[in-house]
C-alpha positions as CSV (number, residue, x, y, z in Angstrom):
1,M,20.8,42.8,146.3
2,N,22.4,40.3,143.9
3,W,22.1,42.7,141.1
4,I,23.7,45.5,143.1
5,S,26.5,43.4,144.6
6,N,27.2,41.5,141.4
7,Y,27.1,44.3,138.8
8,V,26.8,47.8,140.2
9,R,29.5,47.5,142.9
10,P,32.1,46.0,140.6
11,K,31.3,48.6,138.0
12,I,31.8,51.4,140.4
13,N,35.0,49.9,141.8
14,S,36.4,49.5,138.3
15,L,35.8,53.2,137.5
16,F,37.6,54.4,140.6
17,S,40.5,51.9,140.4
18,R,41.1,52.3,136.6
19,R,44.7,53.2,135.8
20,E,45.6,55.6,133.1
21,V,47.7,54.0,130.4
22,P,50.5,56.3,129.1
23,E,50.0,57.3,125.6
24,N,53.6,56.9,124.6
25,L,53.8,53.1,125.2
26,W,52.9,52.3,121.6
27,T,53.9,53.9,118.3
28,K,52.1,53.3,115.0
29,C,54.3,52.8,112.0
30,P,53.4,55.5,109.4
31,E,54.3,53.1,106.6
32,C,52.5,49.8,107.4
33,G,50.3,50.8,110.4
34,T,51.8,48.2,112.8
35,M,51.5,49.1,116.5
36,L,55.0,48.9,118.0
37,F,55.9,48.7,121.7
38,H,58.1,51.6,122.6
39,R,60.9,49.5,124.1
40,E,61.0,47.2,121.2
41,L,61.1,50.2,118.8
42,K,63.9,51.8,120.8
43,D,66.0,48.6,120.9
44,N,65.6,48.4,117.1
45,L,66.9,52.0,116.6
46,N,63.4,53.4,115.6
47,V,63.2,51.0,112.7
48,C,59.8,49.2,112.2
49,T,60.2,45.5,113.0
50,S,57.5,44.7,110.4
51,C,58.3,46.7,107.3
52,D,61.8,48.1,108.1
53,H,60.6,51.7,107.8
54,H,63.1,54.1,109.2
55,M,61.4,56.6,111.6
56,P,63.1,59.8,112.8
57,V,65.8,59.6,115.5
58,T,67.3,62.5,117.5
59,P,71.0,63.3,117.4
60,R,71.5,62.2,121.0
61,E,69.9,58.8,120.3
62,R,72.0,58.4,117.1
63,F,75.2,59.3,119.0
64,A,74.3,56.9,121.8
65,D,74.4,54.1,119.2
66,L,77.3,55.5,117.2
67,F,79.9,56.0,119.9
68,D,81.5,53.3,122.0
69,G,79.4,52.7,125.1
70,G,77.3,55.7,124.1
71,I,80.0,58.0,125.6
72,F,80.7,61.3,123.8
73,T,81.8,64.8,124.5
74,E,79.9,67.8,123.0
75,V,81.9,70.3,121.0
76,A,81.2,73.9,121.8
77,V,79.6,75.9,119.0
78,P,79.8,79.8,118.9
79,E,76.5,81.5,119.5
80,P,75.3,83.7,116.5
81,V,73.3,86.9,116.8
82,Q,69.7,86.2,117.9
83,D,67.0,87.3,115.4
84,P,69.2,89.5,113.3
85,L,66.4,90.5,110.9
86,H,63.6,90.9,113.5
87,F,61.6,88.5,111.4
88,R,58.0,87.9,112.1
89,D,55.3,85.9,110.3
90,Q,52.4,84.4,112.4
91,K,54.8,84.3,115.3
92,K,58.0,86.2,116.2
93,Y,61.2,84.3,115.4
94,P,62.3,84.2,119.1
95,D,59.0,82.7,120.0
96,R,59.4,80.0,117.4
97,M,62.9,79.2,118.7
98,K,61.6,78.9,122.3
99,A,58.8,76.6,121.3
100,A,61.3,74.4,119.3
101,Q,63.8,74.4,122.3
102,K,61.0,73.3,124.6
103,A,59.7,70.6,122.4
104,T,63.1,69.0,121.6
105,G,65.1,69.9,124.7
106,E,68.0,71.0,122.4
107,K,69.5,74.5,121.9
108,E,69.5,74.3,118.1
109,A,69.1,72.1,115.1
110,M,72.6,70.6,115.1
111,L,74.6,68.7,117.7
112,V,78.4,68.2,117.4
113,A,80.3,65.7,119.5
114,E,83.6,63.8,119.6
115,G,84.5,60.4,120.9
116,E,85.5,56.9,119.7
117,M,83.6,54.7,117.3
118,G,84.9,51.2,117.2
119,R,88.0,52.5,119.0
120,T,88.5,55.0,116.2
121,P,88.6,58.6,117.3
122,I,86.1,60.7,115.3
123,V,84.2,64.0,115.3
124,A,80.5,63.7,114.4
125,A,77.7,66.2,113.7
126,A,74.0,65.5,113.4
127,Q,70.9,67.6,112.5
128,D,67.6,67.3,114.3
129,F,64.7,67.5,111.9
130,T,62.2,68.0,114.7
131,F,63.9,71.4,115.5
132,M,62.2,73.7,113.0
133,G,62.6,71.1,110.2
134,G,66.4,70.9,110.8
135,S,66.6,74.2,108.9
136,M,70.1,75.6,108.2
137,G,70.6,78.9,110.0
138,M,73.7,80.7,111.3
139,Y,74.0,78.3,114.2
140,V,74.1,75.3,111.9
141,G,76.8,77.0,109.8
142,N,78.8,77.7,113.0
143,A,78.4,74.1,114.1
144,I,79.8,72.6,110.9
145,I,82.7,75.0,111.0
146,A,83.4,74.1,114.7
147,A,83.2,70.4,113.8
148,A,85.6,70.8,110.9
149,E,88.1,72.9,113.0
150,R,87.9,70.4,115.8
151,A,88.5,67.5,113.4
152,V,91.6,69.3,111.9
153,E,92.9,70.1,115.4
154,L,92.6,66.5,116.6
155,K,93.4,65.0,113.1
156,R,90.2,63.0,113.1
157,P,87.7,62.2,110.4
158,L,84.3,64.0,110.4
159,I,81.0,62.1,110.0
160,L,77.9,64.2,109.4
161,F,74.3,63.1,109.6
162,S,72.1,65.4,107.5
163,A,68.3,65.9,108.0
164,A,66.9,69.2,106.9
165,G,64.2,71.0,104.9
166,G,66.7,73.6,103.6
167,A,67.7,77.1,104.7
168,R,66.0,78.9,107.5
169,M,63.7,81.6,106.0
170,Q,63.6,83.6,109.3
171,E,67.3,84.4,108.8
172,G,67.0,85.3,105.1
173,I,70.2,85.9,103.2
174,L,72.3,85.2,106.3
175,S,71.0,81.6,106.1
176,L,72.0,81.3,102.5
177,M,75.5,82.5,103.4
178,Q,76.0,79.3,105.3
179,M,76.3,77.4,102.0
180,P,79.7,78.9,101.0
181,R,80.8,79.0,104.7
182,T,80.2,75.2,105.1
183,T,81.9,74.6,101.7
184,V,85.0,76.3,103.0
185,A,84.9,74.2,106.2
186,V,84.8,71.0,104.1
187,E,87.7,72.3,102.1
188,M,89.7,72.6,105.3
189,L,89.2,68.9,105.9
190,R,90.4,68.1,102.4
191,E,93.5,70.2,102.7
192,A,94.3,68.4,106.0
193,G,93.8,65.0,104.3
194,L,91.0,63.9,106.6
195,P,88.0,61.9,105.5
196,Y,84.6,63.6,105.4
197,I,81.7,61.1,105.4
198,V,78.1,62.2,105.0
199,V,75.1,60.1,106.0
200,L,71.9,61.4,104.4
201,T,68.7,60.7,106.3
202,H,65.1,61.4,105.6
203,P,64.6,64.1,104.5
204,T,67.7,66.1,103.2
205,T,66.5,68.8,100.9
206,G,67.1,72.4,99.7
207,G,70.2,74.4,100.4
208,V,71.6,71.6,102.6
209,T,71.7,69.2,99.7
210,A,73.2,72.0,97.5
211,S,76.1,72.5,99.9
212,Y,77.8,70.4,102.6
213,A,75.5,67.3,102.3
214,M,76.8,66.5,98.9
215,L,80.5,67.3,99.3
216,G,81.6,64.2,101.2
217,D,84.2,61.7,100.3
218,I,81.7,59.0,100.9
219,H,77.9,59.4,100.7
220,I,75.7,56.9,102.5
221,A,71.9,57.1,102.8
222,E,69.3,55.4,104.9
223,P,66.7,53.4,103.0
224,N,63.9,55.3,101.3
225,A,65.3,58.7,102.4
226,L,64.1,61.7,100.4
227,I,67.2,63.5,99.0
228,C,66.7,66.4,96.7
229,F,66.9,70.2,96.1
230,A,63.3,70.8,95.0
231,G,60.7,68.3,96.1
232,P,59.0,65.9,93.6
233,R,55.7,67.7,94.1
234,V,57.1,71.0,93.1
235,I,58.8,69.5,90.1
236,E,55.6,67.7,88.9
237,Q,53.7,71.0,89.2
238,T,56.4,72.8,87.2
239,I,57.0,70.4,84.3
240,R,53.4,69.0,84.4
241,E,54.6,65.4,84.0
242,K,54.4,62.3,86.1
243,L,57.8,61.5,87.7
244,P,59.2,57.9,87.8
245,E,58.4,55.6,90.8
246,G,60.7,56.3,93.7
247,F,62.1,59.5,92.2
248,Q,64.6,61.3,94.5
249,R,64.6,58.5,97.0
250,A,67.8,56.9,98.2
251,E,67.6,53.8,96.1
252,Y,66.8,55.8,92.9
253,L,69.9,58.1,93.5
254,L,72.1,55.0,94.2
255,D,71.1,53.5,90.8
256,H,71.9,56.9,89.1
257,G,75.3,57.3,90.7
258,M,74.7,60.1,93.3
259,L,75.3,57.8,96.3
260,D,77.9,55.3,97.3
261,R,75.8,53.1,99.6
262,V,72.3,52.7,101.0
263,T,72.6,51.1,104.4
264,D,70.1,50.0,107.0
265,R,70.4,52.1,110.3
266,R,71.0,48.9,112.3
267,K,74.1,48.2,110.3
268,M,75.3,51.8,109.9
269,R,77.8,51.8,112.8
270,E,79.6,48.7,111.5
271,E,79.6,50.2,108.0
272,L,81.0,53.5,109.2
273,V,83.7,51.8,111.3
274,T,84.9,49.8,108.3
275,I,84.9,52.7,105.9
276,T,86.6,55.1,108.3
277,R,89.4,52.8,109.2
278,M,89.9,52.0,105.5
279,L,90.2,55.6,104.6
280,L,92.6,56.2,107.5
281,G,94.8,53.2,106.5
282,L,94.1,51.4,109.8
283,P,93.7,47.7,110.3
284,P,90.2,46.2,110.5
285,A,88.4,47.0,113.8
286,V,88.1,44.3,116.5
287,M,84.3,43.6,116.6
288,G,84.3,41.7,119.9
289,E,86.1,41.7,123.2
290,L,87.7,38.5,124.5
291,P,88.0,37.8,128.2
292,S,91.6,37.8,129.6
293,P,92.9,34.3,130.1
294,S,93.1,32.8,133.6
295,D,96.3,31.3,135.1
296,A,95.0,27.8,134.5
297,E,94.5,28.5,130.8
298,L,98.1,29.7,130.5
299,I,99.6,26.3,131.6
300,P,100.0,23.9,128.6
301,A,97.9,20.8,128.8
302,D,100.9,18.4,128.5
303,V,102.6,19.7,131.7
304,P,102.5,17.1,134.5
305,A,100.2,17.7,137.4
306,E,103.1,18.1,139.9
307,A,104.4,21.0,137.8
308,K,101.0,22.7,137.7
309,A,100.8,22.8,141.5
310,P,102.3,25.9,143.1
311,A,105.8,25.3,144.6
312,E,106.1,25.5,148.4
313,P,107.9,28.6,149.6
314,A,111.6,28.1,150.6
315,P,112.2,27.9,154.3
316,K,113.6,31.1,155.9
317,A,117.2,31.3,157.2
318,D,116.3,31.0,160.9
319,E,114.2,27.9,160.3
320,A,117.1,26.3,158.3
321,K,119.5,27.0,161.2
322,K,117.1,25.3,163.7
323,A,116.9,22.3,161.5
324,N,120.7,22.0,161.4
325,K,121.1,22.2,165.2
326,A,118.4,19.6,165.7
327,R,120.5,17.2,163.6
């Protein structure tokens, strides 16, 4: 009985009472292999606390950190023609779109929003690499044009976060046509005298790099982001030579004059606020809020205590008359 009660019964109870641990509580850093708790990783803006590796972040998560209080308003984007080429490879193009929409919860690969950043009104656009590799299709072209038109209408700067594998092959030549369209949209901002700031994140490649991603007034990149037209593997296979260490990474491009800054994601908002207000000719932003002073703090310290006490209300007229009659 001791063996049954001491070993078998607890074993059976543990099997039936075992709780399932959610799989998304921990994330393994792909760079250093450190296991990171999901809340700790989210509070650190998806940056590894061990090696500072920058992991992907969705446009909504990015906007929640960018805008004051995480409050922003989405800008409507015109809907393009669905599947204009009736493209099909292993799957139909509409089926791929539905799968991407279900996986990401977003309608397309770019989100456009407006709001305040450090009390500075801006318009922002961000690409989602998890949505079909952030590929540039007609919707992305419409989104950038809508963002530029909204910025011109409100006279606000435009900040764009790029993350893409290039043009969307399922839309063929229509996808490549977005390169000149977005270039015209950027020119609208320049004619209006409005700043256009581009933040290049990992990865930014292909036709996106060859168009709106490299036309900004200021180019900022996240650390170790891959930024190129053709990837290093393709170049090595073409020229049959070994490329330099860190070739086409953000730090390499900064050293060779293609970028203005390489900024950690945790300091990106402060950097953008400073640069935006500088380009707009505004005074430096207030980085903290001071509490309103109380009544006691408004009275100088050298005032006598009698003066600090509130004065008694003056007697009413009727009370004054009664006092005179009593005399």
